[in-house]
C-alpha positions as CSV (number, residue, x, y, z in Angstrom):
1,M,-42.4,-6.0,-35.4
2,T,-40.8,-4.0,-37.3
3,V,-38.9,-3.8,-40.7
4,A,-35.7,-4.4,-39.8
5,E,-36.3,-7.2,-37.3
6,K,-38.2,-8.8,-40.0
7,S,-34.9,-8.8,-41.9
8,I,-32.8,-10.3,-39.3
9,D,-32.1,-13.9,-40.8
10,L,-28.9,-14.9,-37.9
11,I,-29.2,-18.5,-38.9
12,N,-28.5,-18.4,-42.0
13,Y,-25.9,-15.4,-42.3
14,T,-22.3,-16.3,-43.9
15,H,-20.3,-13.7,-44.5
16,N,-18.5,-13.0,-47.9
17,R,-14.6,-14.4,-47.6
18,E,-13.6,-11.8,-50.1
19,A,-13.9,-9.3,-47.4
20,H,-11.6,-7.9,-45.3
21,Y,-11.7,-9.4,-41.8
22,K,-12.7,-6.3,-40.1
23,T,-15.7,-5.6,-42.5
24,T,-16.8,-9.5,-41.7
25,A,-16.0,-9.2,-37.6
26,D,-18.6,-5.7,-37.7
27,E,-21.2,-7.9,-39.4
28,I,-20.9,-10.3,-37.1
29,F,-21.2,-7.7,-34.0
30,N,-24.0,-5.4,-35.9
31,L,-26.1,-8.5,-36.7
32,I,-26.1,-10.0,-32.9
33,N,-26.6,-7.1,-31.5
34,N,-29.4,-6.2,-33.5
35,Y,-31.0,-10.3,-32.7
36,T,-30.7,-8.9,-29.5
37,E,-32.6,-6.4,-29.6
38,R,-35.4,-7.9,-30.8
39,K,-38.5,-7.2,-29.1
40,D,-39.1,-10.6,-29.1
41,L,-36.7,-11.1,-26.9
42,L,-38.1,-8.8,-24.3
43,G,-40.3,-11.7,-23.3
44,L,-37.1,-14.0,-22.2
45,Y,-35.2,-11.4,-20.6
46,S,-38.4,-10.3,-18.3
47,Y,-38.6,-14.2,-16.9
48,F,-34.8,-14.7,-16.4
49,D,-35.6,-11.1,-14.3
50,K,-38.4,-12.1,-12.4
51,K,-37.7,-16.0,-11.4
52,Y,-33.4,-15.2,-11.1
53,Q,-33.6,-11.8,-10.8
54,L,-31.1,-11.5,-13.4
55,P,-30.6,-8.3,-15.0
56,E,-31.4,-7.3,-18.7
57,R,-27.8,-6.9,-19.4
58,V,-26.4,-9.9,-17.8
59,V,-28.9,-12.6,-19.9
60,K,-28.3,-10.1,-23.1
61,Q,-24.7,-10.0,-22.6
62,K,-24.4,-14.0,-22.2
63,I,-26.5,-14.2,-25.2
64,R,-24.6,-12.2,-27.3
65,Q,-21.3,-14.0,-26.2
66,H,-22.9,-17.2,-26.7
67,I,-24.0,-16.7,-30.2
68,A,-20.4,-14.6,-31.4
69,R,-19.0,-18.3,-30.6
70,S,-21.4,-20.5,-32.7
71,Y,-19.6,-19.0,-35.1
72,L,-17.6,-20.8,-37.4
73,F,-15.2,-18.4,-40.1
74,K,-14.3,-21.3,-42.3
75,S,-17.7,-23.2,-42.6
76,G,-19.1,-19.4,-43.2
77,K,-21.7,-19.9,-41.1
78,F,-23.5,-20.5,-37.4
79,N,-22.7,-23.9,-35.3
80,S,-25.9,-26.0,-36.4
81,K,-27.4,-26.1,-32.8
82,L,-28.9,-22.6,-33.0
83,R,-30.9,-24.1,-36.0
84,I,-34.7,-24.6,-34.6
85,K,-34.4,-27.9,-35.6
86,N,-32.1,-29.3,-32.7
87,I,-34.7,-27.7,-30.6
88,P,-36.0,-31.8,-28.9
89,K,-32.3,-32.5,-28.6
90,S,-31.9,-29.1,-26.4
91,I,-34.8,-29.7,-24.4
92,L,-33.9,-32.8,-23.3
93,Q,-30.4,-32.3,-22.3
94,Y,-32.8,-29.8,-19.4
95,G,-32.5,-33.4,-17.9
96,A,-29.4,-32.2,-16.3
97,L,-31.6,-29.9,-13.9
98,F,-32.8,-33.6,-12.5
99,Y,-29.5,-35.4,-12.8
100,A,-28.8,-32.6,-10.7
101,L,-30.7,-33.3,-7.7
102,F,-28.4,-36.8,-7.2
103,F,-25.4,-34.6,-6.7
104,T,-26.9,-31.6,-4.4
105,K,-25.2,-29.7,-1.2
106,R,-26.9,-28.2,2.2
107,K,-26.0,-25.3,2.8
108,S,-22.3,-24.9,4.6
109,K,-21.0,-22.9,6.8
110,V,-19.4,-19.1,5.1
111,K,-15.8,-18.8,4.5
112,N,-14.5,-16.3,4.1
113,F,-11.1,-15.6,1.2
114,K,-9.5,-11.8,-0.3
115,L,-8.7,-13.5,-3.8
116,I,-10.6,-16.4,-5.7
117,I,-8.9,-17.9,-8.6
118,D,-11.4,-19.2,-10.2
119,N,-11.4,-21.8,-14.2
120,I,-8.1,-23.2,-13.6
121,C,-8.3,-26.6,-15.8
122,A,-5.1,-27.8,-15.4
123,P,-2.6,-28.1,-12.4
124,H,-0.1,-26.0,-14.7
125,E,-2.8,-22.7,-14.9
126,L,-2.8,-22.9,-11.1
127,E,1.2,-22.9,-11.1
128,R,1.0,-19.7,-13.0
129,F,-0.6,-18.0,-10.2
130,E,1.4,-19.2,-6.7
131,K,3.8,-16.2,-6.9
132,L,-0.1,-14.1,-6.7
133,L,-1.2,-16.7,-4.1
134,N,1.4,-16.3,-2.1
135,L,1.5,-12.7,-1.5
136,V,-2.1,-12.7,-0.6
137,G,-1.3,-15.7,1.8
138,K,-2.9,-19.4,1.0
139,D,-5.0,-20.1,3.8
140,K,-6.3,-16.0,2.5
141,V,-7.2,-17.9,-1.6
142,L,-9.4,-20.0,-3.2
143,C,-8.7,-22.1,-6.4
144,V,-12.1,-23.0,-8.5
145,T,-10.8,-25.8,-10.6
146,R,-12.9,-27.2,-13.4
147,D,-14.0,-31.1,-13.0
148,I,-10.2,-31.8,-12.2
149,N,-8.5,-33.0,-9.3
150,I,-5.6,-31.8,-7.8
151,E,-5.7,-31.5,-4.2
152,Q,-3.4,-34.0,-4.0
153,D,-0.5,-32.1,-5.9
154,F,-1.7,-28.4,-4.3
155,S,-2.3,-30.0,-0.4
156,K,-1.8,-26.5,0.8
157,Y,-4.2,-24.5,-0.9
158,H,-7.8,-24.0,-0.7
159,I,-9.7,-26.1,-3.3
160,Y,-13.1,-26.2,-4.5
161,N,-13.7,-28.6,-7.8
162,K,-16.1,-26.8,-9.3
163,K,-18.6,-29.9,-12.1
164,L,-20.7,-29.4,-14.6
165,F,-24.4,-29.8,-12.6
166,R,-22.8,-30.5,-8.9
167,D,-23.0,-29.3,-5.8
168,I,-26.1,-27.2,-6.6
169,N,-28.4,-25.8,-3.3
170,L,-31.2,-28.6,-3.4
171,K,-33.8,-25.8,-2.6
172,D,-32.5,-23.1,-5.4
173,L,-32.2,-26.8,-7.8
174,S,-36.5,-27.2,-7.0
175,R,-37.3,-24.4,-7.7
176,S,-35.2,-23.8,-10.3
177,I,-37.0,-27.6,-11.8
178,F,-40.5,-26.2,-11.5
179,S,-39.6,-22.0,-12.9
180,E,-38.6,-24.4,-15.9
181,F,-40.6,-26.8,-16.8
182,F,-44.1,-25.0,-16.0
183,L,-43.0,-21.8,-17.0
184,G,-39.5,-21.2,-18.6
185,I,-39.6,-24.1,-21.5
186,W,-42.3,-22.8,-22.8
187,V,-41.1,-19.1,-22.9
188,V,-37.9,-20.4,-24.4
189,L,-39.5,-22.2,-27.4
190,R,-41.7,-19.1,-27.5
191,V,-38.5,-16.4,-28.4
192,S,-36.7,-19.7,-30.5
193,I,-39.8,-20.4,-33.1
194,K,-40.8,-16.7,-33.3
195,T,-37.0,-15.7,-33.7
196,K,-35.8,-19.1,-35.4
197,V,-32.6,-19.7,-33.7
198,N,-32.5,-22.5,-30.8
199,L,-31.7,-20.2,-27.6
200,F,-32.1,-23.6,-25.2
201,P,-28.3,-24.3,-25.5
202,V,-27.6,-20.7,-23.8
203,S,-30.4,-20.3,-22.2
204,L,-29.7,-23.7,-19.7
205,Q,-25.8,-22.0,-19.7
206,I,-27.4,-19.1,-18.0
207,I,-29.7,-21.5,-15.0
208,H,-25.9,-23.5,-14.8
209,S,-24.4,-20.3,-14.1
210,Y,-26.6,-19.3,-11.5
211,L,-27.2,-22.3,-9.7
212,S,-23.7,-23.2,-9.5
213,S,-21.9,-19.6,-8.7
214,K,-25.1,-18.8,-6.2
215,A,-24.2,-22.1,-4.3
216,L,-20.2,-21.3,-4.7
217,F,-19.9,-17.6,-3.3
218,E,-23.1,-18.4,-1.4
219,S,-20.5,-20.7,0.6
220,N,-17.4,-19.1,-0.3
221,R,-17.0,-15.2,0.1
222,A,-14.4,-13.0,-1.2
223,Q,-13.4,-9.6,-2.3
224,Y,-11.5,-10.4,-5.6
225,M,-12.4,-13.0,-8.3
226,I,-9.7,-13.4,-11.5
227,Q,-8.8,-16.0,-14.1
228,E,-6.8,-16.5,-16.8
229,R,-8.6,-16.6,-19.8
230,H,-10.6,-13.3,-20.4
231,Y,-12.2,-14.3,-23.8
232,D,-13.8,-16.9,-21.5
233,T,-15.6,-14.4,-18.8
234,N,-19.0,-15.3,-17.7
235,A,-21.4,-12.0,-17.0
236,V,-23.6,-14.2,-15.1
237,K,-21.2,-15.8,-12.8
238,N,-19.6,-12.4,-12.4
239,Y,-23.3,-10.6,-11.5
240,M,-23.8,-13.3,-9.1
241,F,-20.0,-12.7,-7.3
242,K,-20.8,-8.8,-6.9
243,R,-24.4,-9.4,-5.8
244,L,-23.4,-12.2,-2.9
245,G,-21.2,-9.5,-1.4
246,G,-17.5,-9.2,-3.8
247,V,-15.9,-6.0,-5.3
248,A,-14.7,-7.2,-8.3
249,S,-13.7,-9.5,-10.9
250,T,-10.6,-9.4,-12.6
251,S,-8.7,-11.2,-15.2
252,I,-5.7,-11.0,-17.0
253,Q,-5.2,-10.1,-20.9
254,K,-3.7,-13.8,-21.8
255,N,-3.2,-13.2,-25.4
256,I,-3.3,-10.8,-28.1
257,F,-6.7,-9.1,-28.9
258,Q,-8.0,-10.5,-31.9
259,T,-10.1,-9.6,-34.1
260,D,-12.7,-12.5,-33.9
261,P,-16.1,-13.2,-32.0
262,I,-14.2,-15.3,-29.5
263,F,-13.2,-12.1,-28.3
264,F,-16.6,-10.5,-28.2
265,Y,-18.7,-9.4,-25.5
266,I,-15.6,-9.9,-22.6
267,D,-17.1,-9.3,-18.7
268,T,-14.9,-7.9,-16.0
269,D,-15.0,-5.0,-13.6
270,V,-10.9,-4.8,-13.9
271,L,-8.9,-6.1,-16.8
272,F,-5.3,-6.8,-16.0
273,S,-3.8,-6.3,-19.7
274,L,-0.2,-6.2,-21.5
275,G,0.9,-2.7,-21.9
276,N,-0.8,0.4,-22.1
277,D,-2.0,-0.5,-25.5
278,G,-3.7,-3.1,-27.9
279,Y,-7.1,-3.5,-25.8
280,S,-9.5,-1.6,-27.3
281,R,-10.8,-4.3,-29.5
282,A,-12.3,-5.4,-26.5
283,F,-15.0,-2.0,-25.9
284,E,-14.9,-2.0,-30.0
285,Y,-17.4,-4.9,-29.6
286,G,-19.1,-5.2,-26.5
287,G,-17.0,-5.6,-23.8
288,R,-17.9,-4.4,-20.3
289,I,-14.8,-3.3,-19.0
290,D,-15.1,-0.6,-15.5
291,Y,-11.5,-0.3,-16.0
292,I,-7.9,-1.1,-17.1
293,E,-4.8,-1.9,-15.9
294,P,-1.9,-2.3,-17.3
295,V,0.8,-4.9,-15.4
296,G,2.7,-7.2,-18.1
297,S,2.6,-10.7,-18.8
298,L,1.4,-13.4,-15.8
299,F,2.7,-15.8,-18.6
300,M,6.3,-14.2,-19.1
301,E,6.7,-13.5,-15.4
302,Y,6.2,-17.1,-14.3
303,Y,7.9,-19.0,-17.5
304,W,10.7,-16.7,-17.5
305,F,11.6,-14.2,-14.5
306,N,10.7,-17.1,-11.9
307,N,13.5,-19.3,-13.0
308,K,16.8,-18.1,-13.9
309,H,17.6,-19.2,-16.9
310,D,21.7,-19.8,-18.9
311,Y,21.4,-18.6,-22.4
312,E,23.3,-18.0,-25.1
313,K,22.8,-16.3,-28.8
314,K,23.2,-19.0,-30.9
315,Y,20.6,-18.7,-32.8
316,D,20.0,-15.8,-35.4
317,I,16.2,-16.1,-35.7
318,A,14.0,-17.7,-34.1
319,I,10.2,-18.6,-35.9
320,L,7.4,-18.2,-33.0
321,G,4.4,-20.9,-34.4
322,I,1.1,-20.3,-33.4
323,N,-1.5,-22.9,-32.7
324,T,-3.6,-22.9,-36.0
325,S,-4.0,-26.6,-36.9
326,N,-6.3,-26.9,-33.8
327,A,-8.2,-23.5,-35.1
328,Y,-9.1,-23.2,-38.4
329,E,-12.9,-22.8,-37.7
330,R,-12.1,-20.5,-35.9
331,L,-9.2,-18.2,-37.7
332,D,-9.7,-18.9,-41.6
333,S,-12.0,-16.2,-42.0
334,Y,-11.3,-14.6,-45.8
335,N,-9.6,-16.5,-49.1
336,E,-6.2,-15.4,-48.5
337,F,-6.1,-16.5,-44.7
338,I,-3.9,-19.9,-45.5
339,D,-2.0,-18.0,-48.2
340,D,-0.6,-15.3,-45.7
341,Y,-0.3,-17.4,-42.5
342,Y,2.1,-19.9,-44.5
343,S,4.0,-17.2,-46.1
344,L,5.4,-17.6,-42.6
345,Y,7.3,-20.4,-43.2
346,R,6.9,-20.3,-46.7
347,W,9.9,-16.7,-46.4
348,A,12.0,-18.4,-43.3
349,A,12.1,-21.8,-45.4
350,K,13.4,-20.1,-48.3
351,L,15.9,-17.9,-46.4
352,S,17.4,-20.5,-45.0
353,I,18.1,-21.7,-48.5
354,D,19.5,-18.3,-49.4
355,N,21.4,-17.7,-46.8
356,P,22.3,-21.1,-45.7
357,E,24.9,-19.5,-42.9
358,Y,21.5,-18.6,-41.1
359,N,20.7,-20.3,-37.9
360,I,17.3,-20.0,-38.3
361,V,15.1,-22.5,-35.9
362,L,11.4,-22.9,-35.0
363,I,9.5,-23.6,-31.8
364,H,5.6,-24.1,-31.4
365,H,3.0,-23.9,-28.8
366,S,2.9,-27.5,-26.2
367,S,-0.8,-28.0,-27.4
368,A,-0.2,-27.3,-31.5
369,G,-1.0,-30.4,-33.1
370,K,0.6,-32.1,-36.6
371,D,0.8,-29.5,-39.5
372,S,1.1,-31.1,-42.6
373,M,1.1,-28.5,-44.5
374,E,4.2,-26.5,-42.8
375,D,6.2,-30.2,-42.3
376,D,6.1,-30.2,-46.0
377,I,6.7,-26.4,-46.8
378,L,9.8,-26.9,-44.2
379,L,11.1,-29.8,-46.2
380,G,14.3,-29.7,-47.4
381,S,14.4,-25.9,-46.1
382,N,17.5,-25.2,-43.4
383,V,15.2,-24.5,-40.5
384,R,15.3,-26.9,-37.5
385,V,11.9,-27.8,-35.6
386,L,12.9,-27.9,-31.6
387,D,11.0,-29.7,-29.2
388,K,7.4,-28.2,-29.0
389,N,7.7,-28.4,-25.1
390,H,11.1,-26.5,-24.3
391,N,10.9,-23.3,-23.0
392,S,9.7,-20.4,-25.6
393,Y,11.1,-17.6,-23.7
394,E,14.3,-19.3,-23.4
395,V,14.4,-20.3,-27.7
396,A,13.4,-16.6,-28.6
397,F,15.8,-15.0,-26.1
398,S,18.2,-17.2,-27.2
399,S,18.1,-16.2,-31.0
400,R,18.7,-12.6,-31.9
401,Y,15.7,-11.8,-33.5
402,A,12.4,-13.6,-33.8
403,I,9.6,-13.8,-36.1
404,T,5.6,-15.0,-35.8
405,Y,2.9,-14.4,-37.5
406,G,0.2,-13.6,-34.5
407,S,2.0,-15.3,-31.5
408,T,1.3,-13.0,-28.3
409,M,5.0,-13.4,-27.7
410,G,5.4,-10.9,-30.3
411,Y,4.1,-8.3,-28.0
412,E,6.3,-9.8,-25.0
413,L,9.4,-9.7,-26.7
414,N,9.5,-6.9,-28.3
415,A,8.9,-5.0,-24.8
416,H,11.9,-6.6,-23.2
417,N,14.6,-5.5,-26.0
418,L,14.1,-8.6,-28.6
419,P,13.0,-6.7,-31.5
420,T,10.2,-9.6,-32.9
421,F,8.4,-9.0,-36.8
422,F,5.2,-9.9,-38.1
423,I,4.8,-11.8,-41.5
424,D,2.4,-9.8,-42.3
425,P,1.5,-10.1,-46.3
426,G,-1.7,-8.0,-47.4
427,R,-1.2,-6.0,-44.0
428,R,-4.4,-7.3,-42.9
429,C,-3.5,-10.3,-39.9
430,S,-6.3,-10.4,-37.8
431,F,-3.6,-10.8,-34.5
432,L,-2.9,-7.0,-35.2
433,P,-4.6,-4.1,-35.0
434,E,-5.5,-2.1,-38.3
435,E,-2.2,-0.4,-39.8
436,G,-1.7,3.5,-38.2
437,Q,0.0,2.6,-34.8
438,D,3.3,3.2,-35.9
439,Y,4.9,1.2,-33.2
440,I,3.1,-2.2,-34.3
441,D,3.2,-1.0,-38.0
442,E,7.3,-0.9,-38.2
443,M,7.4,-4.3,-37.8
444,R,5.3,-5.8,-40.1
445,V,7.1,-7.2,-42.7
446,D,4.7,-7.4,-45.9
447,S,6.8,-9.4,-48.9
448,Y,9.7,-11.3,-49.2
449,D,12.3,-9.1,-50.9
450,N,11.7,-6.9,-47.9
451,F,11.7,-10.1,-45.5
452,H,15.1,-10.8,-46.9
453,L,16.8,-7.0,-47.3
454,L,15.2,-6.8,-43.5
455,M,16.9,-10.5,-42.3
456,N,20.3,-9.3,-44.0
457,E,20.6,-6.2,-42.6
458,I,19.6,-6.7,-38.9
459,V,21.2,-10.4,-39.1
460,G,23.9,-10.3,-41.8
461,E,25.1,-6.4,-41.0
462,N,24.0,-6.7,-36.9
463,N,22.5,-3.5,-37.4
464,V,20.8,-3.6,-34.2
465,K,17.2,-2.4,-34.2
466,D,15.7,-0.1,-31.2
467,I,12.5,-0.2,-29.3
468,M,11.9,2.8,-27.8
469,Q,10.8,2.8,-24.0
470,E,7.9,4.2,-24.7
471,S,6.9,2.1,-27.8
472,S,7.6,-0.8,-25.7
473,N,4.7,0.0,-22.7
474,M,2.6,0.1,-25.7
475,W,3.4,-3.8,-26.8
476,C,3.7,-4.6,-22.5
477,L,5.0,-3.4,-19.4
478,E,8.1,-5.4,-18.7
479,S,7.4,-8.3,-16.6
480,S,9.3,-9.5,-13.4
481,E,6.7,-8.0,-11.5
482,V,3.0,-9.0,-12.7
483,S,1.8,-10.1,-9.6
484,N,3.2,-7.6,-7.8
485,R,1.2,-5.0,-9.7
486,I,-1.7,-7.3,-9.4
487,Y,-2.2,-7.5,-6.0
488,N,-0.8,-3.7,-5.5
489,H,-4.1,-2.9,-7.4
490,F,-5.7,-4.6,-4.3
491,I,-3.9,-3.3,-1.9
492,N,-4.6,0.3,-3.2
493,E,-8.4,-0.8,-3.4
494,K,-8.3,-1.1,0.9
495,V,-9.8,-4.1,0.0
496,I,-6.8,-7.3,0.6
């Protein structure tokens, strides 16, 4: 073992909250890379290669992603599940393999599809793909849900409800149980103790991904697979898809690539990006993406362009919230984050008092939780909070301008002729690229005085902010034809 390997203390790492968020992200990324390159892990990689025919690069990508997603910014530490004191509990969880014996399935006749829409976790997620599904043909698409029963709502579609440790092939499961309890557990135990990191949870994830993907793709063949959450891609699943006959795994870009470990180590063959820019961080932080195809926003196509909206400019400014109240552990990475983020609401509240004639409204994500700090800031202001179940796009387009801290809608709206400004007091918002990209820098606002002057100029004096077409396409492509662009990509590959 080299001196460098001895110095890798992953589990006790804590970041400096006074450091720039990019410095912290780089440190975590390099720490994980160095850890997974240790010679101590070679035996683990070799085991998965021999017993499951999973290449080292696939296993390594999955382990890296798991560790990255385990870092808690607000707490400044990795999740306690990675600590070796939790090994006994983690080993007990391998009992899930025996549980799976009660729900095995025999190999069935192979069904052939053109497309698999995977990782559907709610009915509205499938609805967003309906236009693409109809372009490909309902009978040629398999929709894979995760522990939800939606067959009654989508009776005309082919639905496969993928449940945890269920519907695995008996032969594959039996082999896995034999391998794990006679050898695998001891391999993982040895590596975990030597590196002082509990690798049992991610090893069990790898095993489950292999078994469940093999069962799914042996019985259901397709040329392409697509999913909504680019940050929830799975290297093992994607490898198995292609190993069993698939051409390419794909994912849409759901939101901004934030400098956050949840977006590290993305794995997909094709990324359908929002625009011509904005995805470089995926490559910078370990993403395996073979091809980028800019298509626009599937969300905007579904929630705005697929339905006719009658709207008028009845608001001056729309505040677009982000779902921070449910994600402080992930987002709060530096000392000034809370102050930076709530500047959005402080400045809007102060503006509404300084200029009571301005009609300012706030719309949150439908999934946003209660935020008492935000409520206190807005108390006594003239900012009106709208029902979060309203269509956010309709609210935005019913406004003359929009402001946000880090909503993806900021990219979408700027690309569709609705100037949207990012409140960024320290010019360190981790949702935005580092300074130097002019089309984004010109939409940053870094102080209340500048914010007040800007709003008086564009709202009070009606000086319209023009966004050049070239810049527009960098943010996001025009999004009325997203499904057609994705479908045409498949067509041009001469597969579908």
